[in-house]
Each structure stands twice: as structure tokens, then as C-alpha cells.
VMD Tcl script that builds the backbone (N, CA, C; Angstrom):
set m [mol new atoms 207]
animate dup $m
set s [atomselect $m all]
$s set {name element resname resid chain x y z} {
  {N N MET 1 A -94.783 -100.988 -64.258}
  {CA C MET 1 A -94.527 -102.235 -63.616}
  {C C MET 1 A -94.158 -103.426 -64.495}
  {N N ASN 2 A -93.578 -104.188 -64.395}
  {CA C ASN 2 A -93.322 -105.066 -65.190}
  {C C ASN 2 A -93.961 -106.187 -64.468}
  {N N PHE 3 A -93.860 -107.637 -65.771}
  {CA C PHE 3 A -94.446 -108.486 -65.369}
  {C C PHE 3 A -93.719 -109.141 -63.644}
  {N N VAL 4 A -92.259 -109.391 -64.012}
  {CA C VAL 4 A -91.779 -110.060 -63.004}
  {C C VAL 4 A -92.004 -109.325 -61.805}
  {N N ASP 5 A -91.628 -108.057 -61.742}
  {CA C ASP 5 A -92.200 -106.970 -60.405}
  {C C ASP 5 A -93.521 -107.725 -59.895}
  {N N ARG 6 A -94.564 -107.703 -60.683}
  {CA C ARG 6 A -95.953 -108.311 -59.868}
  {C C ARG 6 A -96.029 -109.373 -59.640}
  {N N PHE 7 A -95.195 -110.116 -60.441}
  {CA C PHE 7 A -95.054 -111.726 -59.730}
  {C C PHE 7 A -94.654 -111.797 -58.309}
  {N N LYS 8 A -93.259 -111.123 -58.047}
  {CA C LYS 8 A -92.855 -111.149 -56.857}
  {C C LYS 8 A -93.792 -110.738 -55.900}
  {N N GLY 9 A -93.951 -109.202 -56.330}
  {CA C GLY 9 A -95.544 -108.893 -55.178}
  {C C GLY 9 A -96.352 -109.767 -54.814}
  {N N TRP 10 A -97.175 -110.732 -56.027}
  {CA C TRP 10 A -98.024 -111.383 -55.401}
  {C C TRP 10 A -97.600 -112.862 -54.877}
  {N N ALA 11 A -96.243 -112.797 -55.287}
  {CA C ALA 11 A -95.841 -114.057 -54.352}
  {C C ALA 11 A -95.751 -113.752 -52.762}
  {N N LYS 12 A -94.944 -112.617 -52.675}
  {CA C LYS 12 A -94.711 -111.819 -51.571}
  {C C LYS 12 A -96.236 -111.993 -50.469}
  {N N GLY 13 A -96.765 -111.773 -51.113}
  {CA C GLY 13 A -98.580 -111.479 -50.365}
  {C C GLY 13 A -98.807 -112.853 -50.213}
  {N N ILE 14 A -98.564 -113.761 -51.334}
  {CA C ILE 14 A -99.194 -115.139 -50.538}
  {C C ILE 14 A -98.769 -115.671 -49.846}
  {N N THR 15 A -97.504 -115.748 -49.487}
  {CA C THR 15 A -96.543 -116.112 -48.634}
  {C C THR 15 A -96.687 -115.611 -46.991}
  {N N THR 16 A -96.960 -114.321 -47.226}
  {CA C THR 16 A -97.396 -113.423 -45.578}
  {C C THR 16 A -98.598 -114.206 -45.598}
  {N N PHE 17 A -99.408 -114.116 -46.523}
  {CA C PHE 17 A -100.572 -115.077 -45.929}
  {C C PHE 17 A -100.528 -116.034 -45.165}
  {N N PHE 18 A -100.304 -116.966 -45.623}
  {CA C PHE 18 A -99.818 -118.641 -45.698}
  {C C PHE 18 A -99.036 -118.565 -44.089}
  {N N ARG 19 A -98.047 -117.127 -43.888}
  {CA C ARG 19 A -97.596 -117.446 -42.604}
  {C C ARG 19 A -98.241 -117.005 -41.563}
  {N N ASP 20 A -99.244 -116.117 -41.752}
  {CA C ASP 20 A -99.962 -115.658 -40.920}
  {C C ASP 20 A -100.899 -116.398 -40.376}
  {N N ILE 21 A -101.595 -117.324 -41.621}
  {CA C ILE 21 A -102.645 -118.548 -41.046}
  {C C ILE 21 A -101.937 -119.399 -40.056}
  {N N ARG 22 A -100.491 -119.736 -40.303}
  {CA C ARG 22 A -99.718 -120.693 -39.249}
  {C C ARG 22 A -99.625 -119.863 -37.864}
  {N N GLY 23 A -99.306 -118.728 -38.075}
  {CA C GLY 23 A -99.193 -117.807 -36.417}
  {C C GLY 23 A -100.687 -118.177 -35.793}
  {N N GLU 24 A -101.664 -117.971 -36.931}
  {CA C GLU 24 A -103.238 -118.059 -36.244}
  {C C GLU 24 A -103.834 -119.229 -35.260}
  {N N LEU 25 A -102.968 -120.650 -36.238}
  {CA C LEU 25 A -103.330 -121.688 -35.843}
  {C C LEU 25 A -102.387 -121.983 -34.709}
  {N N ARG 26 A -101.381 -121.460 -34.503}
  {CA C ARG 26 A -100.762 -121.661 -33.318}
  {C C ARG 26 A -101.157 -121.208 -32.136}
  {N N LYS 27 A -102.137 -120.331 -32.086}
  {CA C LYS 27 A -102.756 -119.541 -31.098}
  {C C LYS 27 A -104.165 -120.318 -30.452}
  {N N VAL 28 A -104.344 -121.244 -31.597}
  {CA C VAL 28 A -105.754 -121.998 -31.136}
  {C C VAL 28 A -105.624 -123.044 -30.388}
  {N N GLN 29 A -106.804 -123.121 -29.332}
  {CA C GLN 29 A -106.742 -124.015 -28.345}
  {C C GLN 29 A -107.432 -125.216 -28.853}
  {N N TRP 30 A -106.623 -126.325 -29.151}
  {CA C TRP 30 A -107.334 -127.422 -29.675}
  {C C TRP 30 A -108.158 -128.110 -28.637}
  {N N PRO 31 A -109.432 -128.871 -28.711}
  {CA C PRO 31 A -110.129 -129.338 -27.805}
  {C C PRO 31 A -109.310 -131.095 -27.571}
  {N N GLY 32 A -109.320 -131.673 -26.646}
  {CA C GLY 32 A -108.540 -132.841 -26.502}
  {C C GLY 32 A -109.590 -134.052 -26.779}
  {N N LYS 33 A -109.124 -135.545 -26.830}
  {CA C LYS 33 A -109.958 -136.312 -27.427}
  {C C LYS 33 A -111.015 -136.610 -26.812}
  {N N LYS 34 A -111.093 -136.516 -25.108}
  {CA C LYS 34 A -112.239 -136.498 -24.507}
  {C C LYS 34 A -113.553 -135.657 -24.942}
  {N N GLU 35 A -112.805 -134.231 -25.238}
  {CA C GLU 35 A -114.031 -133.324 -25.481}
  {C C GLU 35 A -114.728 -133.554 -27.301}
  {N N THR 36 A -113.568 -133.756 -27.998}
  {CA C THR 36 A -113.789 -134.179 -28.902}
  {C C THR 36 A -114.814 -135.208 -29.216}
  {N N ILE 37 A -115.073 -136.504 -28.154}
  {CA C ILE 37 A -115.852 -137.557 -28.601}
  {C C ILE 37 A -117.469 -137.021 -27.943}
  {N N VAL 38 A -117.077 -136.297 -27.092}
  {CA C VAL 38 A -118.747 -135.535 -26.286}
  {C C VAL 38 A -118.992 -134.798 -27.245}
  {N N TYR 39 A -118.356 -134.031 -28.022}
  {CA C TYR 39 A -119.182 -133.021 -28.983}
  {C C TYR 39 A -119.592 -133.685 -30.056}
  {N N SER 40 A -118.625 -134.799 -30.693}
  {CA C SER 40 A -119.143 -135.421 -31.738}
  {C C SER 40 A -120.831 -136.437 -31.248}
  {N N ILE 41 A -120.845 -137.084 -30.416}
  {CA C ILE 41 A -121.811 -137.830 -29.854}
  {C C ILE 41 A -123.270 -136.684 -29.397}
  {N N LEU 42 A -122.848 -135.191 -28.924}
  {CA C LEU 42 A -123.968 -134.434 -28.959}
  {C C LEU 42 A -124.226 -133.674 -30.260}
  {N N VAL 43 A -123.591 -133.900 -31.215}
  {CA C VAL 43 A -123.826 -133.455 -32.662}
  {C C VAL 43 A -125.180 -134.502 -33.163}
  {N N ALA 44 A -124.337 -135.592 -33.243}
  {CA C ALA 44 A -125.054 -136.798 -33.822}
  {C C ALA 44 A -126.042 -136.817 -33.002}
  {N N ALA 45 A -126.360 -136.619 -31.680}
  {CA C ALA 45 A -127.681 -136.714 -30.838}
  {C C ALA 45 A -128.631 -135.524 -31.377}
  {N N PHE 46 A -128.188 -134.184 -31.706}
  {CA C PHE 46 A -129.152 -133.496 -31.948}
  {C C PHE 46 A -129.389 -133.341 -33.366}
  {N N THR 47 A -128.559 -134.139 -34.400}
  {CA C THR 47 A -128.637 -134.272 -35.734}
  {C C THR 47 A -130.253 -135.415 -35.632}
  {N N CYS 48 A -130.222 -136.064 -34.779}
  {CA C CYS 48 A -130.988 -137.247 -34.813}
  {C C CYS 48 A -132.368 -136.959 -34.298}
  {N N VAL 49 A -132.361 -135.845 -33.346}
  {CA C VAL 49 A -133.882 -135.412 -32.989}
  {C C VAL 49 A -134.359 -134.345 -33.891}
  {N N VAL 50 A -133.409 -133.521 -34.444}
  {CA C VAL 50 A -133.824 -132.460 -35.679}
  {C C VAL 50 A -134.736 -133.337 -36.690}
  {N N SER 51 A -134.091 -134.265 -37.323}
  {CA C SER 51 A -134.628 -135.254 -38.441}
  {C C SER 51 A -135.704 -135.842 -37.987}
  {N N LEU 52 A -135.873 -136.305 -36.530}
  {CA C LEU 52 A -137.276 -136.783 -36.543}
  {C C LEU 52 A -138.227 -136.006 -36.165}
  {N N LEU 53 A -137.792 -135.114 -35.406}
  {CA C LEU 53 A -139.138 -133.515 -35.748}
  {C C LEU 53 A -139.419 -133.241 -37.152}
  {N N ILE 54 A -138.622 -133.129 -38.175}
  {CA C ILE 54 A -138.694 -133.026 -39.607}
  {C C ILE 54 A -139.694 -134.191 -40.164}
  {N N TRP 55 A -139.205 -135.319 -39.753}
  {CA C TRP 55 A -140.134 -136.151 -40.462}
  {C C TRP 55 A -141.298 -136.346 -39.854}
  {N N LEU 56 A -141.665 -135.855 -38.579}
  {CA C LEU 56 A -142.730 -136.058 -38.045}
  {C C LEU 56 A -143.631 -134.968 -38.661}
  {N N VAL 57 A -143.339 -134.028 -38.818}
  {CA C VAL 57 A -143.676 -132.411 -39.437}
  {C C VAL 57 A -144.147 -132.775 -40.802}
  {N N ASP 58 A -143.409 -133.352 -41.600}
  {CA C ASP 58 A -143.411 -133.738 -43.011}
  {C C ASP 58 A -144.643 -134.854 -42.773}
  {N N THR 59 A -144.689 -136.195 -42.165}
  {CA C THR 59 A -145.817 -136.972 -42.194}
  {C C THR 59 A -147.009 -136.441 -41.960}
  {N N VAL 60 A -147.042 -135.608 -41.010}
  {CA C VAL 60 A -148.148 -134.971 -40.723}
  {C C VAL 60 A -148.951 -133.848 -41.841}
  {N N PHE 61 A -147.876 -133.215 -42.472}
  {CA C PHE 61 A -148.217 -132.244 -43.498}
  {C C PHE 61 A -148.563 -133.421 -44.796}
  {N N SER 62 A -148.280 -134.343 -44.613}
  {CA C SER 62 A -148.520 -135.201 -46.075}
  {C C SER 62 A -149.858 -135.787 -45.605}
  {N N THR 63 A -150.038 -136.061 -44.456}
  {CA C THR 63 A -151.555 -136.756 -43.803}
  {C C THR 63 A -152.473 -135.751 -44.331}
  {N N LEU 64 A -151.889 -134.521 -44.008}
  {CA C LEU 64 A -153.421 -134.004 -44.228}
  {C C LEU 64 A -153.315 -133.480 -45.818}
  {N N LEU 65 A -152.402 -133.137 -46.270}
  {CA C LEU 65 A -152.655 -132.844 -47.954}
  {C C LEU 65 A -153.270 -134.193 -48.535}
  {N N SER 66 A -153.236 -135.291 -47.987}
  {CA C SER 66 A -153.746 -136.218 -49.047}
  {C C SER 66 A -155.192 -136.142 -48.415}
  {N N TYR 67 A -156.089 -135.884 -47.142}
  {CA C TYR 67 A -157.250 -135.849 -46.844}
  {C C TYR 67 A -157.627 -134.451 -47.421}
  {N N ILE 68 A -156.702 -133.292 -47.908}
  {CA C ILE 68 A -157.822 -132.678 -48.672}
  {C C ILE 68 A -157.827 -132.807 -50.328}
  {N N VAL 69 A -156.606 -132.840 -51.004}
  {CA C VAL 69 A -156.696 -133.390 -52.275}
  {C C VAL 69 A -157.063 -134.410 -52.613}
}
mol reanalyze $m
mol bondsrecalc $m
mol representation Tube
mol addrep $m
């Protein structure tokens, strides 16, 4: 098998791969504008809550560690 035949096989595989991706993306049911906004707000709120919890735990441990050391 020479280089040209191997390259043709590789190129055909890549073409098939991207054609399959395109077909799968057509099957996806994309969220609407309203859903996207709601989900974005939920993610931002959850991120803030988790950040505050991590900050609180870090502050408590830092305070306790400062008393020990």
C-alpha cells in the first residue's frame, strides 16, 4: 500500500467523520432563548452559592489554623 492510497483512505475517514458529526448535530434539540437565559441564571447563582460556601469553609479553617500555629 503506497502513500497515495493511505492518504486517500485517511481523507475518506476524516470526511465520513465530519459528515457523521453534522448528521448528529441535526438531531439535537437546541434550547430556546428563554431556556438558555434561565439556565444561565441558574448556573451563575449556583456558582455564587458554591463560591460563598468555599470562602466560608476557607475562612473557618484559616482562623482555626491561626489559633493552632
